[in-house]
C-alpha positions as CSV (number, residue, x, y, z in Angstrom):
1,X,-30.8,16.4,14.6
2,X,-28.6,18.0,16.7
3,X,-25.7,20.3,15.3
4,X,-23.0,17.7,16.4
5,X,-24.8,15.0,15.0
6,X,-25.0,16.7,11.7
7,X,-21.3,17.7,11.7
8,X,-20.6,13.8,12.2
9,X,-22.8,12.9,9.1
10,X,-20.9,15.0,6.7
11,X,-17.6,14.0,8.5
12,X,-18.9,10.5,7.7
13,X,-19.5,11.4,4.0
14,X,-15.6,11.9,3.8
15,X,-14.2,9.3,5.8
16,X,-13.7,7.0,2.8
17,X,-11.5,9.4,1.2
18,X,-9.5,10.6,4.3
19,X,-8.6,6.8,4.8
20,X,-7.1,6.6,1.3
21,X,-5.4,9.6,2.1
22,X,-4.0,8.2,5.2
23,X,-3.3,4.9,3.7
24,X,-1.2,6.4,1.1
25,X,0.6,8.7,3.6
26,X,1.4,5.6,6.1
27,X,1.1,2.5,4.4
28,X,-0.3,1.2,7.7
29,X,-4.6,0.6,7.7
30,X,-4.5,1.0,11.5
31,X,-2.2,4.2,11.5
32,X,-4.7,5.5,8.9
33,X,-7.5,4.9,10.8
34,X,-5.9,6.4,13.7
35,X,-5.3,9.6,11.5
36,X,-8.7,9.9,10.2
37,X,-10.3,9.9,14.2
38,X,-7.6,12.1,15.3
39,X,-9.2,14.5,11.9
40,X,-12.7,14.0,13.5
41,X,-11.4,14.9,16.9
42,X,-9.7,18.5,15.6
43,X,-12.5,19.0,13.5
44,X,-15.1,18.6,16.7
45,X,-13.2,20.9,18.4
46,X,-13.4,23.5,15.6
47,X,-15.5,26.2,14.7
48,X,-16.7,23.8,11.7
49,X,-19.5,26.5,10.9
50,X,-16.2,28.9,9.4
51,X,-15.1,26.0,7.3
52,X,-16.2,26.8,3.6
53,X,-14.5,23.6,2.2
54,X,-15.0,20.8,4.5
55,X,-13.1,18.0,2.4
56,X,-10.6,20.1,1.5
57,X,-9.8,21.2,5.2
58,X,-10.5,17.5,6.2
59,X,-7.8,16.6,3.5
60,X,-4.8,18.8,4.7
61,X,-5.7,18.0,8.7
62,X,-5.1,14.5,7.6
63,X,-1.8,15.2,5.7
64,X,-0.6,17.2,8.6
65,X,-1.6,14.4,11.0
66,X,0.2,11.9,9.0
67,X,3.3,14.2,8.3
68,X,3.7,14.2,12.1
69,X,2.9,10.8,12.3
70,X,6.0,10.0,9.8
71,X,8.5,11.8,11.7
72,X,7.7,10.5,15.1
73,X,8.3,7.3,13.4
74,X,11.5,8.3,11.8
75,X,13.1,10.3,15.0
76,X,12.1,7.2,17.3
77,X,14.2,5.2,14.8
78,X,11.6,2.5,15.5
79,X,10.6,-0.1,13.1
80,X,12.9,1.1,9.6
81,X,10.3,2.1,7.1
82,X,12.4,0.2,4.4
83,X,12.5,-3.2,6.2
84,X,8.7,-3.3,6.7
85,X,5.9,-4.6,3.8
86,X,3.1,-1.9,4.1
87,X,-0.2,-3.6,4.8
88,X,-1.9,-4.9,1.9
89,X,-5.6,-4.4,0.9
90,X,-7.0,-7.6,0.3
91,X,-10.4,-8.5,-1.2
92,X,-12.1,-11.2,-3.1
93,X,-14.0,-8.4,-5.2
94,X,-13.6,-4.7,-6.2
95,X,-17.3,-3.7,-5.9
96,X,-16.6,-2.4,-2.3
97,X,-16.7,1.2,-2.1
98,X,-13.9,1.5,0.5
99,X,-11.5,-1.1,-1.1
100,X,-12.1,0.9,-4.4
101,X,-11.2,4.0,-2.7
102,X,-7.8,2.4,-1.2
103,X,-6.6,1.1,-3.8
104,X,-7.5,3.5,-6.8
105,X,-4.2,5.1,-9.1
106,X,-2.8,1.5,-9.1
107,X,-1.5,2.2,-5.7
108,X,0.1,-1.2,-5.4
109,X,2.5,-2.4,-2.5
110,X,5.6,-2.0,-4.8
111,X,4.8,1.7,-5.4
112,X,4.1,2.0,-1.4
113,X,7.5,0.3,-0.6
114,X,9.2,3.1,-3.1
115,X,6.9,5.9,-1.5
116,X,8.3,4.5,2.0
117,X,12.0,5.8,0.9
118,X,11.0,9.2,0.6
119,X,11.1,11.7,3.2
120,X,8.3,12.4,5.0
121,X,7.8,16.2,3.4
122,X,8.2,14.6,-0.2
123,X,5.7,11.8,0.4
124,X,2.9,14.1,1.4
125,X,3.4,17.1,-1.3
126,X,3.6,13.8,-4.0
127,X,0.7,12.2,-2.2
128,X,-1.3,15.3,-1.7
129,X,-0.7,16.9,-5.0
130,X,0.1,14.4,-7.8
131,X,-3.0,11.7,-6.2
132,X,-5.5,13.8,-4.4
133,X,-4.8,17.4,-6.5
134,X,-4.3,19.2,-3.5
135,X,-3.0,22.9,-4.4
136,X,0.8,23.7,-3.4
137,X,-0.3,26.6,-1.9
138,X,-2.5,24.6,0.6
139,X,0.3,22.1,0.9
140,X,3.0,24.5,1.8
141,X,2.0,25.7,5.2
142,X,1.6,21.4,6.4
143,X,5.4,21.3,5.3
144,X,6.6,24.7,6.4
145,X,7.8,25.6,3.0
146,X,7.0,27.9,0.6
147,X,4.7,27.4,-2.5
148,X,7.6,26.7,-5.1
149,X,9.4,24.7,-2.5
150,X,6.5,22.3,-2.0
151,X,6.5,22.1,-5.5
152,X,10.1,20.7,-5.5
153,X,9.6,18.3,-3.2
154,X,6.7,16.5,-5.4
155,X,9.0,17.1,-8.4
156,X,11.8,15.0,-6.5
157,X,9.2,12.4,-5.1
158,X,8.0,11.9,-8.9
159,X,11.3,11.4,-10.4
160,X,12.1,8.5,-7.5
161,X,8.8,6.9,-8.5
162,X,9.0,7.0,-12.0
163,X,12.9,5.7,-11.8
164,X,12.0,2.9,-9.5
165,X,8.2,1.7,-10.1
166,X,7.4,0.9,-13.5
167,X,4.0,1.3,-15.0
168,X,2.3,-1.7,-14.1
169,X,-0.1,-3.9,-16.3
170,X,-3.8,-2.4,-16.2
171,X,-5.8,-5.1,-17.8
172,X,-7.0,-7.8,-14.7
173,X,-7.3,-10.8,-17.2
174,X,-3.7,-10.2,-18.4
175,X,-2.0,-9.6,-14.6
176,X,-4.5,-13.0,-13.7
177,X,-2.7,-15.1,-16.5
178,X,0.7,-14.1,-15.6
179,X,0.3,-14.8,-11.9
180,X,-1.5,-18.2,-12.8
181,X,1.4,-18.8,-15.3
182,X,3.5,-18.2,-12.1
183,X,1.6,-20.4,-9.8
184,X,1.2,-23.3,-12.4
185,X,5.5,-23.4,-13.0
186,X,6.0,-23.1,-9.3
187,X,3.6,-25.9,-8.1
188,X,5.0,-28.3,-11.0
189,X,9.0,-27.4,-9.9
190,X,9.3,-26.0,-13.7
191,X,12.2,-23.7,-13.0
192,X,12.7,-22.8,-17.0
193,X,8.5,-22.1,-17.1
194,X,9.2,-20.0,-13.7
195,X,12.1,-18.2,-15.0
196,X,10.5,-17.2,-18.6
197,X,7.4,-15.7,-16.6
198,X,9.7,-13.5,-14.3
199,X,11.6,-10.4,-15.4
200,X,15.5,-11.0,-15.0
201,X,15.7,-7.9,-12.4
202,X,12.4,-9.1,-10.7
203,X,12.5,-8.3,-6.9
204,X,11.1,-10.4,-4.4
205,X,10.6,-8.6,-0.9
206,X,9.2,-10.7,2.1
207,X,8.2,-9.4,5.9
208,X,7.6,-12.3,8.4
209,X,7.4,-9.7,11.5
210,X,9.7,-7.7,13.8
211,X,11.9,-11.2,14.3
212,X,15.6,-11.5,13.4
213,X,15.6,-11.7,9.7
214,X,12.0,-10.8,9.5
215,X,13.2,-9.3,6.4
216,X,14.4,-10.5,3.0
217,X,14.5,-9.4,-0.3
218,X,16.1,-10.9,-3.1
219,X,16.7,-10.4,-6.9
220,X,17.0,-11.6,-9.8
221,X,14.8,-14.4,-12.1
222,X,16.8,-17.4,-11.2
223,X,17.3,-16.5,-7.5
224,X,13.4,-15.9,-7.0
225,X,12.5,-18.6,-9.1
226,X,14.6,-21.0,-7.1
227,X,12.9,-19.7,-3.5
228,X,9.8,-19.8,-5.2
229,X,10.5,-23.6,-6.0
230,X,11.8,-24.4,-2.8
231,X,8.8,-22.8,-1.1
232,X,5.9,-24.8,-2.8
233,X,8.0,-27.8,-2.0
234,X,8.7,-27.5,1.4
235,X,5.2,-26.0,2.4
236,X,1.9,-27.2,2.3
237,X,-1.4,-25.5,1.9
238,X,-3.8,-24.2,-0.4
239,X,-3.9,-21.0,-2.2
240,X,-6.7,-18.5,-3.0
241,X,-6.8,-16.0,-5.7
242,X,-7.8,-12.3,-4.5
243,X,-7.2,-9.0,-5.6
244,X,-4.5,-7.3,-3.8
245,X,-4.3,-3.5,-4.2
246,X,-6.1,-3.4,-7.2
247,X,-4.3,-6.1,-8.8
248,X,-4.4,-10.1,-9.4
249,X,-2.6,-11.8,-6.1
250,X,-2.7,-15.0,-3.7
251,X,-3.3,-15.6,-0.2
252,X,-1.8,-18.6,1.1
253,X,-3.3,-20.8,3.4
254,X,-2.6,-23.7,5.8
255,X,-5.3,-25.4,7.9
256,X,-7.8,-22.4,7.2
257,X,-5.6,-20.1,8.7
258,X,-3.7,-17.3,6.4
259,X,0.3,-17.7,6.1
260,X,0.8,-15.4,3.7
261,X,-0.4,-12.6,1.2
262,X,1.2,-12.2,-2.4
263,X,1.2,-9.4,-4.1
264,X,2.7,-9.0,-7.9
265,X,3.6,-6.4,-9.7
266,X,3.1,-7.3,-13.9
267,X,4.8,-5.1,-16.4
268,X,3.8,-6.6,-19.9
269,X,4.2,-10.5,-19.5
270,X,6.5,-10.5,-17.0
271,X,6.5,-10.2,-12.8
272,X,8.7,-7.5,-12.4
273,X,8.1,-7.6,-7.9
274,X,6.4,-10.0,-5.4
275,X,6.0,-8.8,-2.2
276,X,5.2,-11.2,0.4
277,X,3.5,-10.2,4.0
278,X,4.0,-13.6,6.0
279,X,3.6,-11.5,9.6
280,X,1.2,-13.5,11.8
281,X,-0.2,-10.9,13.8
282,X,-0.1,-8.2,10.6
283,X,-2.2,-11.3,8.7
284,X,-5.0,-11.7,11.7
285,X,-5.8,-7.9,11.8
286,X,-6.4,-8.7,7.8
287,X,-9.3,-11.0,9.1
288,X,-9.0,-13.0,5.9
289,X,-11.0,-16.2,5.3
290,X,-10.3,-19.3,3.0
291,X,-13.0,-19.8,0.3
292,X,-11.4,-22.3,-2.3
């Protein structure tokens, strides 16, 4: 094995972790892969023998790459972040190591939506420090601030997250029971039962792609219940229970093709948020297969 092959092997040992960092930063699986690849290119052009902590070095490199991508996204004023649902991570099992890394620490879609409301620097400081334990001394050079200023960025982000993303139910069985109650009530058209399983301030967000009216947000139990019942009455198809970002969710199929992914945020015994991805292009990229 030559030196480059040895370096590539060492890099591969960090790939899953690096993709998890990039996914939390960008909310896009494809862009996360791009950021990880860019980190490899930077490593292959560096003097790797001088790097004492390869994992730490790569984590900060990916963070810097993601920060540049977020800033570029903002400066172009393309694809407004608040009007695009992050990519869901869907699996029928939590046994896949990459899946486990991507959804660890309850990185649900509702949390990623909140992260999108942060400035790029706030998001980086919060993700690197609070999720991956990177010291502020290492974060400061990436954002061009002092360690104290980097700490303030993370603190502001933390307050925003705590104020708008409640701690979700962690018990998978309780999550599933609430989602099944929602599904049963929607299927039967039982409006009162549906309202009962929804938090009074529940938020439904739906992303159908880059088309006029492609982003919809509905607030309130009665409004969301009405939307759910109308959808079930007018849209044929089959559901497949799945794990969506580590929590109980649903994939809606029609004719064997995925039509939408529903991610539920459950707090206690009620649904507080429903995030729906129905963008055909992004659904196709998830490579979902119906297994009824």
